[in-house]
N, C-alpha and C positions, 0 to 999 in steps of 0.2 A: 415415698411419693415420687421416686426417681422415674419410675415407668410412666407417670403422668406427664412429666416434663418432657420425656423422650418422645412420647406419642404426639404431644402437642407441637413440638419443635420440628420433627421430622418433615411433616407436609409443608410447613413454612419454609424450611431450608430448601426443599425440592423446588417450590414455587419461585423463590428468588433466583435460584440457579437457572431454571428454565427461562425466567424473565430476562436475566442478565445475558445468558447465552443467545437467547433469540435476538435481543436488540443488538448484541455484538455481531451476530451473523448478518442481521439486517444492514448494519452500518458497513461491514466488510463486503457484502454483496453490492451495495450501492457504490462503494469505493472502487470495487473491481470493475464495475460497469463504467463508472467515470474514467478510470485509468485506461480501459480499453478504448473508450471513445477518444480520449486525449492522445493516445499513442496513434490511433488511426488518423486523427486530425493532423497530427505532427507529420506522419508518413505523407499524407496528401498535400500538406503545405510544401514539403520538400519536393515532392513529384511535380507539383505544379510549378514551383520555381525552376526546376530543372527543365521542364518543357518549355516554359516562357523564355529562359535564357537560351535554350537550344534554338528556338524560333528566331530570337533576335540575332544570334550568331549566323544562322542561315541566311537570314535577310541581308545582313552586312556582307556576308561572304558572296551572296549572289550578286549584289550591286558592285562590289569591288572587282569580282571576277569579270563581269560584263564590261566594266570600264576598261580593265587591263586588256581584256580581249579585243575591245574596239580599238584601243591605242596600238596594241600590237599589230592588228590588221593593217593599220596605217604604215607602221615601220616596215612591215613585210612587203607592202606595195611599193614603197620607195626603194627598199633594198633589191627588189626584183627589177624595177624599171630603170634604175640608175645604170645597170650594167648593159642595157640594150645598146647595140652599135648604131641603131638608127637615131639615137640622141646625141651621137658624138659631135656632130656639126651643128646642132641647134643652139640658138642664141640663149643666152642666160635667162632672159625674161620668159621665153617660151619653155626652156627647160624647167624653170621653177614652177611654171603653171602646170605642165604635165606631171610632174613628180608630186606636187602637193595639192592637186586639185581635189582629190577625193580623201585627203587626210581628215581625221576627227578633229573638230574644233569645239571647244567649250570654255567657259570662263575659268576653269580650274586647270586647263591643259595648257602647258607651254608649247611654243612653236617647235615643229620638227627641224632638226639641223643634221647636216651631213658633214662629217669630218674626213679628211684624207688619211692616208697611212701614217702621216707624221703628227697627227692630232690637230691639224689646223682646220679652222672653221671654213668650209667650203661654200655650203649652201645653207640658207636660212629661210623657212617658210614665211616668216614675217617681214623680211625686207630683202632687196635686191643687193644691198651693200652691207653685208654683215661686218661687225668688227672683227679685226684680224686677231681673234683669240686662239691660244693653242691649249689643248686639253689632253696632251699625250700622257700627263701624270695622274689624270683622274681615274678612279676605279672603274667607272662604266667604259672607259677607253682600254685601259690596259688588260681587262679581263678578256676582251675579244682578241687583242693582238697576241696574247699569250695562249689562248685556248680556242681552237678553230671551231670547236662544237659547243660552245657556251649557249648558244640559242638566245632566247629572250633573257635579258639580265636586268634585274631590279637592284638599283643601288640602295645604299643606306641613305638617311636623311642628310642632305647637304644644301648649302646655299648656292643655288644654281640661278645665274643672272640676277643675283640680289634677293631672291624669293626662297624660302624653305621648301624644298621639293624632294621627290624621288625621281630619279632618272631611269627610264626604260630605253634599252639599247639593243641593237642587233649588228652582227658582223656584216661588213661588205667584202665581197671577194672580187678579185680581178678575173679576167677571161681565162687565165691559166690556173686559177685556184688559190692564188696568194692573197694575203691579206691586203685589202684595198681601203680600209677605213671603217668607220662606224656611223650608223644613222641612229640618232638618239631624240628623245623627247622627254619632257618632264610633266609629272602630275604633282600639282602643288599640295602641300600638307593641309591647306585650308579645305580641299575638297573632302577629306576625311572628317574633319571637324564639323562641316555642314552636314555630312551624311549622318554623323552620330547625333547632331542636334535635332534631326527630324525624328528621331526615335523617342518614344515615351518611356523614360528611364527613371528610376529613383535617384535621389540626390547623391547617394553613395555608390551607385553602380559605376563599374569600370568596364570600358571596352578597349582592347589593345590589339594591334596588328603586329605580329612577330614575323620576322623572315626566317626562312627555314633553317638558317645557321644560327638562330637564337638572338639576332639583333632586334631590338624593339624599334619599330618604324614610327609609330605614333600611338597616342592613347587618349582616352577621355576619362578624367579631366587631364588637360594637357599639362605636362611637366617637363620643361626643356631639359632639365638636368637628367632625366631618364631617357629621353628620345635619343636613339642611336647607341644606347647601352647594351652591352652583351649580357644577356641573362640565361645563357645556355647552361651555365654551371649549376643553376638551381634544379635539384632533383625532379620536381614536378614539372618544370619546363622540359627537361630532357624526356620525360615520359610523353609530354604534350607533342613534342617534335617527331616522335617515332610512332605514335599512335593515331589513326585517322580522326577519331573524335572520342569524346568521353568527359569526365569532369572530376575534379578534385577539391578538397578543402585546403585552403592555404591563406596567408596573410598578405596584404598589399605591400608592395615595395616601398611606398612612401609613408603610409599611415598606419600599418601594422594591424588593420582591421581584418578579422577573420571573415572569409567570404567562401561561397560556393563559386568555383570557376568552371565554365563550360566552354569547350573549344570545338571548332570544326575546321577541317583542312580539305580545300578543294584540289589537292594534289598539285597545286601551282607553287608559286614562291612565297605565299603569305599564309599565315594561320591566324584565324579570327578567335580571340578569347574574350568572353564576356563574364563579368564577376558581379555578384550581389551579396551584401553582407548577410550573415546569418540572423543578425538583429532584425533586418527588414523582412527576411523570409518567414521568420517565425513571430513577426510582430502581432498579427491577427490571432494566431494560435496562442500566443502568451496571453492575450486579454481573455481569450475563452477559458484558458486554464485557470487564470485568477478568478473568473466568474464562477466557474465550476468548484473551484477550490473554496470560494467563499459560501457557495451554496452547501458543499459538503460540510464545511466547518459549522455552519448554522444548524445542519441536520444533527451533526454529532452533539452540539450543545443542547439542542432540543431533545435528543433522545436521552442524554444524560440527565436532563432536568426531569423528563417524564420517568426515567428510571428511579430517580431519587424519590419523586412523589409516590410512585407505585409501591416502592419498597417501604416507604413509611406507612402507606395505606395497608399493605399486606401485614406489616409488623403490628399495626394497631389492631387489625382484625384478628391476627393470630393471637395476640395477647387477650383479646376479648373472648375468642374461642377457647383459649386455654383456661381462662378464668371461669367460663361457663362449664367447661369439661371438669374442672376441679369442683366447682360448686355441685355439679350432678353426682359426683362420687365421693364427696366429702361431707362429713357431718358438720353442720354450721356452728355448733356450740363447741365441740372438743377439737375440731381440726383433723380427726382421724378419719379413716375410710368409713363410708356408710354401709348400711347392710346390703344394699344392692350391689355395691362393688365387691363386698366381701364374698357374696355368693358366687360371683363371677371368678374371683380370685381362687377360692377353694375348689372350683370346678376345674379351672386350668391346671392348678398344682396337683390335684388328684389324678388327673390323666397323665400329666408328666410323671409323677411318681409311679403310676402303674406301668408305664412304659419302661422306666429305668429300674423298677422294682426296688425303689428307695423308700425309706420310712417318711412318715409325715405325722406331725404332732399338732395338736389344738389345745389352746388354753381358753377356758370359759371364765370370765372374771365377773364378780358381782359385788357391788358395794354393801357392807353389812349395815342393817338397821337404817337404810337410806330413807325409807318412807317416814320413819319416825323423826329422823333429822330434818327432813323437809317440812314436816308439819310443825315442828318446833321453831326452826330458824327461817322458814320461808323459802320460796322457790329460788330466790336470787343466791342465797347462801348455798342452796342445794346445787344450783348450777356451777358455783365456784368449786365445789367438792368434786363434781364430775370432770371439770377442767383439770383440777389437780391430778386426779387419778390417771386421765389421759396423758398428762405430761409425764408422770412416772412411767407409764407403759411405753410411750414413744422413746423415752430416754434409755429403755432397756432393750429395745428392738432395733438392730442396726443392719442386719444382713439384707442383701438384695434377695427379693422372693418373699420375706417375711411380710406379713399383712396384719396391721393392728387396726381393729374397727370397733366403732360403737355399734353393738349389736341390737340394742333397744333399751330405752329407759335408762336404768343405772347399770345395765349389763354390757360387758365387753368382751370381744373375742380377739385372740392372737393366733395366727396361722404360722406354724414354724416347720416348713419343709426341710427334709433330710435330718431332722433331730431325733434322737431316741428318747425314750421316756425319762432317763436320767438327765439328759441335756435339757429337755423341756422343763423338767422339775427345777433345774438350776435357774433357768430364766424366770419361772414362775416365782420362785423364792425371792429373786432379786426385785421383781416388781412389788411383791407383798411387802418386803422390808422397806422399800423407798416409800411406798404409801403410808405405812405404819409411822416412820419417822417423821414424814411430812405432816401427818395429820395430828401430831401432838398438839399444835396450836389450832387444830380445826375440830375440836371436840371429840377427839379420838376416833375418827372414822377409820374403819379397816376394810379389807377386802378378803373375800373367799375365792379360791381358784380351783376349778376342776380341770384335770388334765387327761387327754385321751391320746393314744398313740397306736399306729399300726402300720403295716406295709400293705397298700391297696392290692386287691385281686378282683377278679371278675365276680366273686360271689358277694362283695359288699359294695356299698355306695357310701359317698362322702357324708350323706345324711346320718349314717350309722356312726360315724366318727363324731359329729356334732351331738348326736343323742347320748353317746357314751360320756362326752365331755360334760354334758348337762347333768347326767346322773352323778358323775364325779363332783360336780359343783353342788348338787343337792346333798350329797354325802358330806362335803365340807360344811354346809350350813348346818347339817344335823349334827356334825361333829363338834360344833361350838364356835364356828366362824373363825376368821383370821388365820386359815390354814390352807394348805395345798393338798389336793387328794388326787391320786393318779388312778384312772380306771384300768381294769384288767385288759391286757393285750390279747389274751386267748379267748375270752368270752366277753364280748362287749356288753352283754346283758347283766353281767355281775360286776360290781364295782368294789375295788379293794382300796381301803382307806390306809394311807401312811400315817405314822405317828403325827399327831397335831401339834408339832413343835417347830420352832424356826430352825433348829439344827437337824431336823429329819431330812433324809436323803433318799 
């Protein structure tokens, strides 16, 4: 019955494999779509953050540049007018009015001041009587004294007249081109903090102004320990000071938070740097990733549950179909193959033997005096005899391709492909002896066996083999029963009876 299990099992295995593969492909496809969407969303979040920070940097840069340009214009006006000879004899109040009349004024701007070549304060836009301070050692003064072409110079953060500021200065020259002093003014650091405060920024965003030599002018959030610090040694800062614009990923100097830093350089003295943490940049993306991940996990669990349910249902149906298949080809009393399946099997094996030119043998078995036994002991006892004979037959037939069947009533058939007459006789004798020994306690029921054997060809049909085996069985009955008789292989119409003894071969 191995072929029955194989035929019933194969469609079930294919169905389960197709189901599992289909569901896995579905889950993988959905996962690929989700992964693609998440990757696209992550890239979009990064691009949006880059564009936003770039806009913030450009806004700060434009405001700071405009402020410095306005203040520098005032410095240039003073530097140009103070050297005019027409002002040599003008009184101090008039001179102050003429020099500082058009200078820029704002709450965050310090007053313009003029220093002579020795660094002494000569003029102050805020008063006619400036304090006699000397600034010869200050950086904003010495840079112009030592370098004639320094142009506009922005100092580092200093306390200028008691207020944290940066000083903007220009060189003054005498009529013969020598150093004549410095005109300077201050922009208070509070200006930058107010500017930063007007921007809509996240709590952990950073804005910094860096001088072109790498000095940190100011930043948000303000950290006094970092203001004025030289950060030019940091590799990313070196790149920032040599490239007009761009971005990099780095960590904050004070908190170590990983951020995207975007910078823009207006080719003046300051570089604007804006930073936003990756945590903030990918915050919304991370929420979407968690949401999609939860949906995908739910889908996987659902698919797994559906797969288990479907596999169980397919298994149940496969077992039911296998049982129905077995019932359709199995004799319900003996458990052997029934007549319908036997006819199909002998036809298949006959064709195969015909193609391979191999022999095929058939045993026709009949219970001796079964009708008499059935009438005497009843049908139930008769059924037990048939079951016992079937067990003896099944116990003697083991090869793949062999087919043992209940042919009808008390008659059985055993198909033995590939066996010669002698081999088939050996199997028949084994069956006969087993039945005889078993039936000692069963009122001595025995069997008679007819054996037919030939190599199929185009001139004969398998029904001829069955007819020959029937004739041999009839000869066995006529010969006294409980014997095995082999039909002639040369002429199927003639039956040759072997000696009716258990030792006969």
